[in-house]
C-alpha positions, 0 to 999 in steps of 0.5 A: 512804747509806741513806735511809728513813722514819726518816732522813726523820723525823729530818731533819724533826724535827731541822730543826724543833727546830733552827730553833725553838731558833735563833729562840727563842735569838737573838730571844726577844722576837720569839718571844714577841710572836707570842703577844701577850706584851709584849716589855718583859720582865725580863732573867731571862725573856729568859735563860730563853728563850735557854736553852730555845732553845739547848737545842732547838737543840743537841738539834735538831742532834743529832737531825739528825745521826741522819738522817746517821749510822746509829749515832745513828739509834736514840738520836735517834729516842728523844730526838725522841719524848721531846721531842715527847711531853713538849711535847705532854703539858705543852701539854695539861696547860696547856690543862687548868690554864690554859685554851685558848691561841691558835691558834699554840700550838694549831698547835704542839701539833698538830705536836708530837703528830704528830711524837710519834705518828709516832716510835712506829711508827718506833721499833718497826719493824725497821731497814729493809725493801726498801720503806722504802729509797730509796737505797743505800750508807751 
């Protein structure tokens, strides 16, 4: 299996999205309580949270697949970049429109910006180079 920086990126990005999605989808009140949001929430809000969590889980698993299947590598890099960039953009918009959030949201924003920015040069780089490879056989 060819292991390069793209595959490492996809493994990390897919794992993060999958774990966060699983957490939100299965335990939305726990997820919201970390932001000091009351956990006595309308069923419709919980349904929206579970839907968002499921979406992140499915995309995370798909992106994780790109770390192992060469034919998915490019498309999952693009999807990962778009997901992290959109979270970054809309969290920044939220800061402008709504004010400064708590530390946990700011930490999430920093992680999302890092993953969005890391994806850009990885998308522009030629497929693999000798320095980029760690192992052999795909």
